[in-house]
C-alpha positions as CSV (number, residue, x, y, z in Angstrom):
1,M,12.0,0.2,21.7
2,K,10.7,-3.7,20.7
3,A,10.1,-4.8,17.4
4,M,7.3,-6.9,16.9
5,I,7.7,-9.3,13.7
6,L,4.4,-10.4,12.1
7,A,5.0,-14.2,11.5
8,A,1.7,-15.8,12.1
9,G,0.1,-16.1,8.9
10,R,-1.2,-19.1,7.0
11,G,0.5,-18.0,3.4
12,E,-2.7,-18.9,1.5
13,R,-1.3,-17.6,-1.4
14,M,2.0,-19.0,-1.3
15,R,0.7,-22.5,-1.3
16,P,1.5,-25.4,-1.9
17,L,5.2,-23.6,-0.2
18,T,4.0,-23.1,2.6
19,D,1.9,-26.7,3.2
20,K,5.1,-27.7,4.9
21,T,7.1,-24.7,6.0
22,P,5.8,-21.6,7.7
23,K,5.7,-18.4,5.7
24,P,8.6,-16.2,7.2
25,L,11.1,-19.2,6.7
26,L,10.6,-19.6,3.3
27,K,14.3,-18.3,1.8
28,V,15.8,-15.2,-0.5
29,N,19.2,-15.6,-1.7
30,S,19.3,-18.8,1.0
31,K,18.3,-17.0,3.9
32,A,14.6,-16.7,5.6
33,L,12.5,-14.0,5.1
34,I,12.3,-13.7,8.9
35,V,15.9,-13.7,9.4
36,W,16.7,-10.5,6.6
37,H,14.4,-8.2,9.1
38,I,16.3,-10.2,12.3
39,E,19.8,-9.1,11.2
40,K,18.4,-5.6,10.1
41,L,17.2,-4.7,13.4
42,A,19.7,-6.6,15.0
43,S,22.4,-3.7,13.0
44,L,20.2,-0.7,13.9
45,G,20.1,-1.1,18.1
46,F,16.5,-3.6,18.8
47,S,17.6,-6.1,21.0
48,E,14.6,-7.3,21.9
49,I,12.1,-9.0,18.9
50,I,8.9,-10.4,19.7
51,I,7.8,-12.8,17.0
52,N,4.1,-14.6,17.1
53,I,3.4,-17.5,15.8
54,A,0.5,-20.1,14.6
55,H,0.3,-21.8,11.6
56,L,3.4,-24.4,12.0
57,G,5.0,-21.9,14.4
58,Y,6.9,-24.4,16.3
59,K,9.1,-24.9,12.9
60,I,9.9,-20.9,13.9
61,P,11.4,-21.1,16.8
62,E,13.1,-24.5,16.2
63,A,14.8,-22.6,13.4
64,L,15.4,-19.3,15.1
65,G,16.8,-20.3,18.8
66,D,16.7,-17.4,21.0
67,G,18.2,-14.9,19.1
68,S,21.8,-14.8,20.3
69,K,22.6,-16.0,17.3
70,W,22.5,-12.8,16.5
71,G,23.0,-10.9,19.5
72,V,19.5,-10.2,20.1
73,S,16.5,-11.2,22.6
74,L,13.7,-13.6,20.5
75,I,10.1,-13.7,22.6
76,Y,7.3,-15.7,21.3
77,S,3.9,-14.8,21.1
78,D,2.7,-18.2,20.7
79,E,-1.1,-18.6,18.9
80,Q,-0.9,-22.0,17.5
81,E,-4.0,-23.0,19.9
82,C,-6.3,-20.2,19.3
83,G,-5.4,-20.0,15.9
84,A,-3.9,-17.0,14.0
85,L,-5.4,-13.8,15.5
86,E,-5.3,-11.3,12.6
87,S,-2.5,-8.1,12.5
88,A,-4.2,-6.1,15.4
89,G,-5.0,-9.3,17.4
90,G,-1.7,-10.5,17.6
91,I,-0.2,-7.1,18.8
92,I,-2.7,-7.3,21.3
93,K,-2.0,-10.7,22.5
94,A,2.0,-9.5,22.7
95,L,1.5,-6.6,24.1
96,P,2.4,-8.1,27.4
97,L,5.4,-9.1,26.6
98,I,6.1,-6.0,24.3
99,K,5.6,-3.3,27.4
100,D,6.7,-0.7,26.4
101,E,4.4,2.4,25.4
102,I,6.2,2.9,21.6
103,F,7.0,-0.4,19.6
104,L,7.6,-0.9,15.9
105,V,5.7,-3.6,13.8
106,V,7.3,-5.4,10.8
107,N,5.5,-8.0,8.4
108,S,7.5,-11.0,8.0
109,D,6.8,-11.5,4.7
110,I,8.1,-8.2,3.0
111,W,11.5,-7.9,1.9
112,C,13.0,-4.5,2.2
113,D,16.4,-2.5,2.5
114,Y,14.3,0.6,5.0
115,E,16.7,1.3,7.5
116,F,14.0,0.8,11.0
117,K,14.5,3.6,13.6
118,S,15.1,2.2,17.2
119,N,14.4,5.9,19.0
120,F,11.0,7.1,16.6
121,D,9.3,9.7,18.3
122,L,5.3,9.1,17.9
123,G,4.5,12.2,19.6
124,D,0.6,12.6,20.6
125,D,-0.1,9.8,17.7
126,L,-1.4,7.0,17.9
127,A,0.9,5.3,14.8
128,H,3.2,6.0,11.7
129,L,2.5,4.1,8.8
130,I,5.4,3.8,6.2
131,L,4.2,3.9,2.3
132,V,5.7,2.8,-0.6
133,P,4.5,3.8,-3.9
134,N,1.8,1.1,-5.4
135,P,2.9,-2.4,-6.7
136,D,1.5,-3.9,-9.3
137,H,-0.8,-5.8,-7.6
138,N,-2.2,-3.3,-5.5
139,P,-2.5,-0.4,-7.9
140,E,-5.2,1.6,-6.1
141,G,-3.0,1.6,-2.8
142,D,-4.5,2.0,0.6
143,F,-4.4,5.3,2.7
144,A,-3.0,8.9,1.0
145,L,-0.9,11.2,2.6
146,H,-0.7,15.1,3.3
147,K,1.6,16.6,4.8
148,E,3.1,14.1,6.6
149,R,-0.7,13.0,7.9
150,V,-2.3,9.7,6.9
151,I,-5.8,10.1,5.3
152,N,-8.3,7.4,4.3
153,D,-9.7,8.8,1.1
154,A,-7.5,11.2,-1.6
155,K,-7.3,11.2,-5.4
156,Q,-3.9,9.9,-5.1
157,K,-3.5,6.7,-2.4
158,F,-0.4,4.7,-1.3
159,T,0.4,1.4,-0.3
160,F,0.7,0.6,3.3
161,S,4.2,-1.3,3.9
162,G,3.7,-3.1,6.3
163,I,6.0,-1.5,8.4
164,G,4.7,0.9,11.4
165,Y,5.4,2.4,14.7
166,Y,2.7,2.2,16.8
167,S,1.5,3.3,20.6
168,A,0.1,0.7,22.9
169,K,-2.8,3.3,23.2
170,L,-3.9,2.5,19.8
171,F,-5.2,-1.1,21.8
172,E,-5.9,-0.1,24.6
173,G,-9.2,-1.9,26.3
174,L,-9.3,-4.0,23.3
175,E,-10.0,-8.0,23.9
176,C,-7.8,-10.4,22.5
177,K,-9.4,-12.1,19.6
178,K,-9.2,-12.5,15.9
179,T,-9.1,-8.7,15.2
180,P,-8.0,-7.0,11.7
181,L,-5.9,-4.2,12.2
182,A,-7.2,-2.0,8.8
183,P,-10.5,-0.6,10.8
184,L,-8.7,0.3,13.9
185,L,-6.2,2.6,11.3
186,R,-8.6,3.8,9.5
187,E,-10.8,5.2,13.1
188,A,-7.8,6.5,14.4
189,I,-6.8,8.5,10.8
190,Q,-10.6,9.5,11.0
191,N,-9.5,11.3,14.3
192,N,-6.2,12.4,12.8
193,R,-3.8,10.5,14.7
194,I,-1.8,9.2,12.9
195,S,1.3,10.3,11.2
196,G,3.3,8.7,7.5
197,S,5.6,8.6,5.3
198,L,6.4,7.5,2.1
199,Y,9.4,5.0,1.7
200,K,10.5,5.0,-2.4
201,G,13.3,2.3,-1.7
202,K,13.4,-1.2,-2.2
203,W,10.4,-3.1,-1.1
204,R,8.6,-6.5,-1.9
205,D,5.7,-8.0,-0.9
206,I,6.1,-11.7,-0.6
207,G,2.6,-12.7,-1.6
208,T,3.2,-15.5,-4.3
209,P,5.2,-17.8,-5.4
210,Q,5.6,-15.7,-8.4
211,R,6.6,-12.6,-6.1
212,L,9.4,-14.9,-4.0
213,A,10.7,-15.7,-7.4
214,E,10.9,-12.4,-8.7
215,V,12.8,-11.4,-5.9
216,Q,15.0,-14.1,-5.8
217,N,16.0,-13.5,-9.2
């Protein structure tokens, strides 16, 4: 199974840190956020990792190279000319590089100790989402869970972690353009095609300089 790291965002809320540095290269404990992911993925059996790039994107391959340092192959999906395509758009553009029917996607701007699974079986589902307890900055949550099925509305919701296993079928027939992921997920959820699980381990969304400082501390 291949993995994709979403790394094309502008990181507006991280300014001024992201004015000269792409958010995935911001460091936690002297190590870039994206390197934490690469090291974990490599240790868990992922050998090919696709990374989409846009804002200051050229700096990412300059910093990471071809992945041989970690024993993996890093493949870059370049959105610098067209501009960041948002999460679903970035995945759609990268599908010819991913090639696999099932693949893992992880946001570059999270820090966690979740154990990625290189042999995840989706069955007939279009996706499996990893949800987490709601952090202070997202108290209402995003999705609910009922018997390992993700549902759109319920009294108790959880936060989407930015980690998911996807079938290429979820994106079938969609045009390569700026496309958010949430509407696609909600439609598939409505059709009972998405499973999920709640992860209660270490997880942080590094969305602001303050949150970055919290993780550093």
